C-alpha positions as CSV (number, residue, x, y, z in Angstrom):
1,M,-49.8,-16.1,-30.2
2,I,-47.8,-19.2,-29.2
3,D,-45.5,-18.5,-26.2
4,V,-42.9,-21.2,-25.6
5,S,-40.9,-21.3,-22.4
6,P,-37.5,-23.1,-22.4
7,D,-38.7,-24.8,-19.2
8,E,-41.4,-26.7,-21.2
9,F,-38.7,-28.5,-23.2
10,P,-35.8,-29.4,-21.0
11,G,-33.8,-31.2,-23.7
12,R,-34.8,-34.8,-23.0
13,G,-36.0,-35.7,-26.5
14,D,-39.3,-34.0,-26.3
15,L,-38.7,-32.3,-29.7
16,P,-37.1,-33.6,-32.8
17,D,-33.3,-33.0,-33.0
18,A,-33.7,-31.2,-36.4
19,L,-35.4,-28.3,-34.6
20,A,-32.0,-27.4,-33.0
21,F,-30.9,-26.1,-36.4
22,V,-33.8,-24.0,-37.4
23,K,-34.8,-20.4,-36.7
24,P,-36.9,-19.9,-33.5
25,N,-40.0,-19.0,-35.4
26,R,-39.8,-22.4,-37.3
27,A,-39.6,-24.2,-33.9
28,R,-42.6,-22.2,-32.7
29,A,-44.5,-23.2,-35.8
30,Y,-43.6,-26.9,-35.2
31,I,-44.8,-26.6,-31.6
32,A,-48.1,-25.0,-32.7
33,L,-48.7,-27.8,-35.2
34,E,-47.7,-30.4,-32.6
35,R,-50.2,-29.0,-30.1
36,A,-53.1,-28.6,-32.5
37,D,-56.0,-31.0,-32.4
38,G,-55.7,-31.7,-36.1
39,P,-54.2,-30.4,-39.3
40,V,-53.8,-26.6,-39.4
41,T,-54.1,-24.3,-42.4
42,A,-51.4,-21.7,-43.1
43,T,-53.9,-19.0,-42.1
44,E,-54.5,-20.6,-38.7
45,L,-50.8,-21.0,-38.2
46,K,-50.3,-17.3,-39.1
47,D,-52.9,-16.3,-36.4
48,A,-51.4,-18.6,-33.8
49,L,-47.9,-17.2,-34.4
50,G,-48.9,-13.6,-34.9
51,C,-47.0,-13.4,-38.2
52,S,-47.6,-12.7,-41.9
53,N,-48.9,-15.2,-44.4
54,A,-45.6,-15.2,-46.1
55,T,-43.7,-16.0,-42.9
56,A,-46.2,-18.8,-42.1
57,Y,-45.7,-20.4,-45.5
58,R,-41.9,-20.0,-45.2
59,C,-42.0,-21.8,-41.8
60,L,-44.1,-24.6,-43.3
61,N,-41.9,-25.0,-46.3
62,D,-38.7,-25.1,-44.2
63,L,-40.2,-27.7,-41.9
64,Q,-41.3,-29.8,-44.8
65,E,-37.8,-29.7,-46.3
66,I,-36.4,-31.3,-43.1
67,D,-39.3,-33.8,-43.0
68,L,-40.9,-32.6,-39.8
69,V,-44.2,-31.4,-41.4
70,C,-46.4,-32.8,-44.2
71,E,-49.4,-31.6,-46.1
72,S,-52.8,-33.0,-45.4
73,I,-56.2,-32.3,-46.9
74,R,-59.0,-30.9,-44.7
75,L,-62.6,-30.3,-45.8
76,G,-63.6,-26.7,-45.5
77,G,-66.9,-25.1,-44.7
78,E,-68.8,-26.2,-47.7
79,Y,-66.8,-29.5,-48.1
80,S,-64.2,-27.7,-50.2
81,P,-60.7,-29.2,-49.8
82,K,-58.2,-27.0,-48.0
83,T,-54.5,-27.7,-47.7
84,A,-53.6,-28.1,-44.1
85,Y,-50.4,-29.1,-42.4
86,T,-49.5,-31.5,-39.5
87,T,-46.4,-32.9,-38.0
88,V,-45.2,-36.1,-39.7
89,A,-45.6,-38.0,-36.4
90,D,-49.3,-37.0,-36.2
91,A,-50.1,-37.7,-39.8
92,P,-52.3,-40.7,-40.7
93,S,-50.3,-43.4,-42.5
94,W,-51.8,-42.6,-45.9
95,D,-50.6,-38.9,-45.6
96,R,-47.1,-40.1,-44.5
97,A,-46.9,-42.4,-47.5
98,R,-47.9,-39.6,-49.9
99,A,-45.4,-37.2,-48.3
100,D,-42.5,-39.6,-48.1
101,G,-43.1,-41.2,-51.5
102,P,-44.5,-44.7,-52.3
103,T,-44.1,-47.5,-49.9
104,P,-42.0,-50.5,-51.0
105,A,-45.2,-52.5,-51.8
106,E,-46.6,-49.6,-53.9
107,S,-43.3,-49.1,-55.8
108,D,-43.5,-52.7,-57.0
109,R,-46.8,-52.2,-58.8
C-alpha cells in the first residue's frame, strides 16, 4: 500500500497542479505511477493502492482525462502485450505522441 505524507510534498511544484482538484486516491495513484520504475498495469496499481480493480481503473481513467497519465504497452511473460500506464512526463516520446494525438509533422501527411 502506498502511504503518502504531506511532508513529502510541501507545495513547491513537486506535483502537477491538476492533482489539487482530484480525490485523494487519484493523487495516490499518480504518486504510485510516478515512483514506479516503469509502466504499471492496473493490477499492479491495485496491489500498490490496496483497492479493487474497479477503483484502480477509475483512478487511471480520471487521471487520463486530465492528461496526467497515458497508456503504454508492456510485454508480458510470454511476450504478450499488456496495457500499462505511466505518467505523461515519464512516457517515451512515441507514447506521448499517441496519447496526445498526432504531432504537427504527422498531421501534415
